[in-house]
ROTIVO-538696 format. One record per residue: residue in one letter; x, y, z of N, C-alpha, C in turn. Coordinates in pm, whole numbers, padded with zeros to 5 digits, always signed. Last residue first. Layout:
N
AXYZXYZXYZ;...
END
This chain:
110
P+01429+00016+01946+01399-00085+02048+01252-00122+02054;A+01485+00034+01588+01446+00097+01717+01415-00014+01818;G+01550-00038+01329+01641-00073+01437+01609-00007+01570;V+01367-00004+01135+01463+00105+01153+01558+00080+01269;M+01213-00236+01146+01274-00198+01019+01382-00091+01035;A+01115-00240+01404+01209-00343+01365+01283-00306+01236;A+00940-00020+01385+01052-00019+01482+01157-00120+01442;L+00733-00076+01209+00843+00007+01163+00963+00005+01258;G+00512-00203+01303+00615-00287+01243+00737-00209+01196;S+00328-00064+01445+00321-00051+01300+00418-00144+01229;R+00405-00113+01708+00279-00168+01659+00267-00164+01507;R+00646+00038+01715+00648-00106+01734+00522-00170+01676;L+00550+00299+01680+00643+00244+01582+00648+00092+01593;Q+00396+00316+01914+00330+00329+01783+00420+00272+01673;E+00597+00295+02106+00494+00191+02098+00421+00197+01964;A+00735+00532+02061+00805+00404+02046+00706+00289+02033;A+00533+00725+02125+00583+00710+01988+00652+00575+01967;P+00267+00614+02345+00400+00669+02320+00449+00637+02178;V-00067+00700+02329+00025+00591+02299+00162+00651+02268;N-00223+00918+02347-00200+00846+02473-00100+00733+02454;S-00123+01209+02157-00170+01071+02167-00140+01013+02305;G-00159+01508+02089-00117+01444+02213-00174+01304+02232;P-00441+01570+01884-00316+01620+01942-00284+01545+02071;V-00566+01415+01621-00570+01397+01766-00439+01452+01824;F-00749+01527+01339-00621+01515+01407-00643+01504+01557;H-01022+01336+01206-00966+01460+01258-00839+01429+01336;A-01218+01214+00931-01114+01192+01031-01064+01328+01079;S-01570+01270+00895-01431+01290+00853-01337+01256+00967;A-01830+01019+00903-01764+01140+00952-01623+01150+00896;D-01950+00780+00848-01979+00892+00758-01916+01024+00802;Y-01860+00618+01060-01828+00581+00922-01846+00700+00828;R-01726+00805+01333-01838+00743+01264-01798+00715+01120;H-01476+00888+01423-01573+00837+01520-01692+00767+01456;K-01147+00874+01370-01270+00879+01293-01375+00811+01381;A-00844+01042+01432-00956+00962+01481-01075+00981+01388;F-00490+01031+01386-00621+01080+01346-00727+00986+01401;E-00162+01127+01469-00273+01036+01490-00404+01105+01453;Y+00159+01136+01348+00034+01210+01358-00080+01110+01368;I+00491+01147+01415+00376+01059+01417+00251+01142+01443;L+00802+01161+01284+00690+01248+01320+00563+01165+01306;A+01108+01053+01372+00979+01002+01325+00872+01097+01376;V+01419+01175+01269+01306+01190+01361+01183+01129+01295;C+01764+01153+01258+01638+01110+01198+01531+01118+01305;F+02048+01367+01200+01960+01286+01285+01834+01252+01208;T+02370+01504+01185+02260+01438+01114+02179+01353+01210;R+02591+01605+01310+02463+01673+01336+02344+01603+01271;K+02803+01470+01216+02770+01447+01357+02638+01512+01395;S+02680+01376+00889+02767+01450+00980+02730+01415+01123;A+02691+01130+00638+02620+01189+00751+02721+01262+00838;P+02783+01191+00300+02813+01133+00431+02732+01205+00540;L+02558+01141+00028+02631+01233+00114+02663+01167+00247;Q+02391+00968-00101+02535+00942-00110+02618+01036-00025;A+02141+01076-00072+02170+00951-00001+02319+00919-00001;M+02154+01291-00249+02150+01317-00106+02187+01191-00027;A+02156+01159-00496+02265+01253-00463+02269+01280-00312;V+01912+01012-00479+02042+00944-00486+02155+01038-00443;P+01670+01122-00235+01727+01131-00370+01869+01074-00369;L+01532+00881-00006+01615+00999-00030+01658+01003-00177;R+01195+00763-00071+01336+00744-00034+01412+00873-00061;P+00944+00840-00133+00957+00717-00055+01102+00689-00013;A+00869+01186-00079+00934+01082-00158+00949+00957-00071;G+00608+01438-00106+00714+01364-00038+00774+01261-00131;S+00398+01534-00255+00518+01616-00245+00635+01544-00179;H+00193+01349-00250+00230+01408-00379+00361+01483-00372;G+00166+01277+00011+00171+01170-00088+00213+01220-00225;W+00131+01516+00138+00263+01454+00145+00276+01341+00045;S-00138+01569+00123-00049+01638+00028+00091+01578+00029;A-00239+01427+00339-00264+01376+00204-00171+01441+00102;A-00168+01599+00547-00107+01466+00540-00123+01407+00400;V-00339+01813+00480-00194+01832+00483-00124+01697+00469;D-00591+01686+00506-00549+01743+00377-00398+01764+00371;V-00601+01624+00776-00598+01514+00682-00550+01565+00546;T-00377+01847+00955-00508+01810+00899-00491+01690+00807;M-00225+02016+01223-00220+01905+01128-00363+01873+01083;P-00209+02375+01239-00259+02247+01290-00251+02139+01182;Q+00089+02564+01223-00033+02522+01154-00081+02390+01213;P+00332+02594+01337+00220+02654+01410+00086+02617+01347;S+00538+02302+01340+00466+02404+01264+00355+02463+01349;E+00817+02263+01552+00683+02222+01514+00614+02336+01442;D+01140+02333+01414+01037+02344+01516+00906+02291+01462;F+01470+02205+01357+01340+02253+01311+01242+02251+01426;D+01811+02201+01260+01710+02205+01365+01579+02254+01305;Q+01955+01991+01015+01904+02123+01051+01803+02111+01164;D+02018+01761+00906+02119+01813+00999+02079+01953+01044;T+01780+01490+00865+01830+01626+00845+01948+01655+00937;V+01506+01309+00787+01651+01295+00803+01711+01430+00769;V+01198+01213+00903+01275+01330+00858+01422+01304+00890;F+00923+01018+00833+01061+01017+00881+01134+01135+00819;A+00591+01015+00935+00687+01073+00841+00825+01069+00906;I+00294+00846+00961+00429+00855+01016+00522+00907+00905;V-00030+00862+01062+00057+00895+00950+00194+00917+01012;R-00277+00641+01199-00155+00719+01210-00095+00747+01072;F-00605+00616+01347-00514+00593+01237-00393+00684+01252;L-00880+00470+01516-00763+00557+01523-00666+00517+01413;G-01224+00453+01395-01106+00405+01466-00999+00511+01471;P-01476+00353+01157-01430+00431+01272-01309+00367+01341;T-01352+00261+00829-01446+00247+00938-01392+00326+01057;A-01230+00492+00576-01224+00380+00669-01339+00377+00768;T-01181+00690+00401-01301+00610+00378-01313+00495+00477;L-00944+00810+00483-01062+00895+00460-01190+00814+00447;L-00769+00593+00496-00795+00673+00615-00924+00753+00600;A-00761+00514+00231-00819+00422+00331-00853+00498+00458;H-00626+00735+00132-00762+00707+00085-00832+00615+00184;L-00383+00695+00264-00463+00813+00297-00607+00798+00247;Y-00301+00457+00138-00319+00462+00283-00409+00579+00322;E-00279+00538-00126-00378+00435-00092-00407+00437+00058;N-00069+00723-00093-00199+00769-00143-00309+00668-00110;L+00141+00556+00000+00087+00662+00085-00050+00708+00038;D+00070+00211-00097+00148+00334-00099+00077+00442-00015;M+00086-00118+00000+00000+00000+00000+00090+00123+00000;
END
């Protein structure tokens, strides 16, 4: 399932909790956006993001400042005919969300 299929499933899914996880690899500090997360913003990542680093960037050596952050956004859908909405401050810790998704093992997280 690619990101667009996942987001379509999120928008048409049965009620429940859903996550969008974005991995950011950078050597630049960044802050949380003042804009609230929305399903539309997450959906736009399917068109503007990439499933892997560009070759030229992937070949660059990592510096001591290079780090990777998993940004995890949780959405809730309470009724089948309702829209999903962003849930600020999940009750499930990020490490647990990565474990449940199967991504922790893929990225070597505990």
